C-alpha positions as CSV (number, residue, x, y, z in Angstrom):
1,M,105.9,33.6,-19.9
2,R,102.8,31.5,-20.2
3,W,100.9,34.1,-18.3
4,S,102.0,36.8,-20.8
5,A,100.8,34.5,-23.6
6,A,97.4,34.1,-22.1
7,R,97.1,37.8,-21.6
8,A,98.1,38.4,-25.2
9,L,95.3,36.1,-26.4
10,D,92.7,38.3,-24.6
11,G,90.7,40.1,-27.3
12,R,91.8,37.8,-30.1
13,D,89.2,35.8,-32.0
14,G,89.1,32.2,-33.2
15,Q,88.4,28.7,-32.1
16,D,92.2,28.0,-31.7
17,V,92.5,30.9,-29.4
18,T,89.5,29.8,-27.3
19,A,90.9,26.2,-27.2
20,G,94.3,27.5,-26.0
21,L,92.6,29.6,-23.3
22,L,90.6,26.6,-22.2
23,A,93.7,24.5,-22.0
24,C,95.3,27.2,-19.7
25,L,92.5,26.6,-17.2
26,D,94.2,23.3,-16.4
27,D,97.6,24.7,-15.7
28,T,99.2,24.4,-12.2
29,Q,99.8,28.1,-11.9
30,W,96.8,29.9,-10.6
31,I,97.8,33.2,-12.2
32,L,97.7,31.7,-15.6
33,R,94.3,30.1,-14.9
34,E,93.1,33.6,-13.8
35,A,94.4,35.3,-16.9
36,A,92.7,32.6,-19.1
37,A,89.4,33.0,-17.2
38,R,89.4,36.7,-17.7
39,A,90.3,36.3,-21.4
40,L,87.3,33.9,-21.8
41,A,84.8,36.6,-20.8
42,G,82.5,37.3,-23.7
43,R,83.4,34.2,-25.6
44,E,80.5,32.0,-26.5
45,G,80.2,28.2,-26.3
46,Q,79.0,25.5,-24.0
47,D,82.6,24.4,-23.4
48,V,83.5,27.9,-22.2
49,T,80.6,28.1,-19.9
50,T,81.2,24.7,-18.4
51,A,84.9,25.4,-17.9
52,L,84.2,28.8,-16.2
53,L,81.6,27.1,-13.9
54,A,84.2,24.6,-12.9
55,C,86.6,27.5,-12.1
56,L,84.1,28.6,-9.4
57,D,85.3,25.6,-7.3
58,D,89.0,26.4,-7.6
59,P,90.8,26.9,-4.3
60,E,92.3,30.2,-5.6
61,E,90.0,33.1,-4.8
62,Q,91.3,35.4,-7.6
63,L,90.5,32.7,-10.1
64,R,87.0,32.2,-8.7
65,Q,86.4,36.0,-8.9
66,A,87.7,36.1,-12.5
67,A,85.4,33.2,-13.5
68,A,82.4,34.8,-11.8
69,Q,83.1,38.0,-13.7
70,A,83.5,36.1,-16.9
71,L,80.2,34.3,-16.3
72,D,78.3,37.5,-15.4
73,G,75.4,38.0,-17.8
74,R,75.3,34.4,-19.1
75,E,71.9,32.8,-19.1
76,G,70.7,29.3,-19.5
77,E,69.7,26.2,-17.5
78,D,73.3,25.0,-17.3
79,V,74.4,28.3,-15.7
80,T,71.5,28.4,-13.3
81,A,72.0,24.8,-12.3
82,G,75.7,25.4,-11.9
83,L,75.1,28.4,-9.7
84,L,72.5,26.6,-7.6
85,A,74.8,23.7,-7.0
86,R,77.4,26.1,-5.7
87,L,75.1,27.6,-3.1
88,D,76.0,24.8,-0.8
89,N,79.7,24.8,-1.5
90,P,81.9,24.5,1.7
91,E,83.8,27.6,0.7
92,E,81.9,30.8,1.7
93,Q,83.4,32.8,-1.2
94,V,82.1,30.3,-3.7
95,R,78.6,30.3,-2.1
96,Q,78.6,34.1,-2.0
97,A,79.8,34.5,-5.7
98,A,77.0,32.1,-6.9
99,A,74.3,33.8,-4.9
100,L,75.4,37.2,-6.0
101,M,75.4,36.1,-9.6
102,L,71.9,34.8,-9.3
103,A,70.7,37.9,-7.6
104,R,72.3,40.2,-10.1
105,R,70.9,38.5,-13.1
106,D,67.7,40.5,-12.5
107,S,65.2,37.8,-13.1
108,P,62.0,37.0,-11.2
109,A,62.8,33.3,-11.6
110,D,66.2,33.7,-10.0
111,L,64.5,35.5,-7.1
112,V,62.2,32.5,-6.5
113,L,65.2,30.1,-6.7
114,L,67.1,32.1,-4.1
115,A,64.1,32.3,-1.9
116,R,63.4,28.6,-2.2
117,H,67.0,27.5,-1.5
118,N,67.5,25.7,1.7
119,W,70.2,27.8,3.2
120,T,72.3,25.8,5.6
121,Q,74.9,28.5,6.3
122,S,74.5,32.1,7.2
123,V,73.8,34.3,4.3
124,P,76.4,37.1,3.8
125,F,75.1,40.6,4.0
126,E,76.2,41.4,0.4
127,V,74.0,38.5,-0.8
128,L,71.1,39.6,1.3
129,S,71.3,43.1,0.0
130,A,71.4,41.9,-3.7
131,A,68.5,39.5,-3.0
132,Y,66.4,42.2,-1.4
133,D,67.2,44.6,-4.2
134,L,66.1,41.9,-6.7
135,M,62.9,41.4,-4.6
136,T,62.0,45.1,-4.7
137,R,62.3,45.1,-8.5
138,H,60.3,41.9,-9.2
139,Y,58.1,41.1,-6.3
140,Q,54.9,42.5,-7.9
141,A,55.5,40.4,-11.1
142,L,55.3,37.2,-9.1
143,P,52.0,35.2,-8.8
144,P,50.5,35.7,-5.3
145,P,51.5,32.3,-3.9
146,E,55.1,32.9,-4.9
147,Q,54.9,36.4,-3.4
148,E,53.9,34.9,-0.1
149,M,56.7,32.3,-0.2
150,V,59.4,34.8,-1.2
151,R,58.3,37.3,1.5
152,A,58.3,34.5,4.2
153,R,61.6,33.1,3.1
154,M,63.3,36.4,2.9
155,I,62.2,37.3,6.4
156,L,63.7,34.1,7.7
157,L,67.0,35.1,6.2
158,L,67.2,38.3,8.1
159,P,69.9,38.3,10.7
160,L,68.6,38.6,14.3
């Protein structure tokens, strides 16, 4: 019933609707939290962004995926810091989602951040692929010292 209500709110406007969806993110049922995260995609506000970033740490994979999709395309220091913090999360899916979101934002600055990150775990192939794609698009736009650093760090990430 609550799940249906959250789904029904998707596409409706208003602060009350957003507040209701944010409240659903605290529910004990993951399917309700997932529906709320999906419905929050495209809604503005720091409270929405903060709540979606917190969902990336949820134990339920479907919710993490919904939150990542809802965050896709959002910019700002808070989003960048939130994604960087999750590159060292113990859950591989969380690390991968954060790295993919950074790589897909299509920003030279995010390329540098990914390259500078001190990777303590193996980097999934999908992340490497997105990072190399990002590098091919933005490598020439970087200053020469950053080009050297990015190239050296990306070579280190290649699986042997």
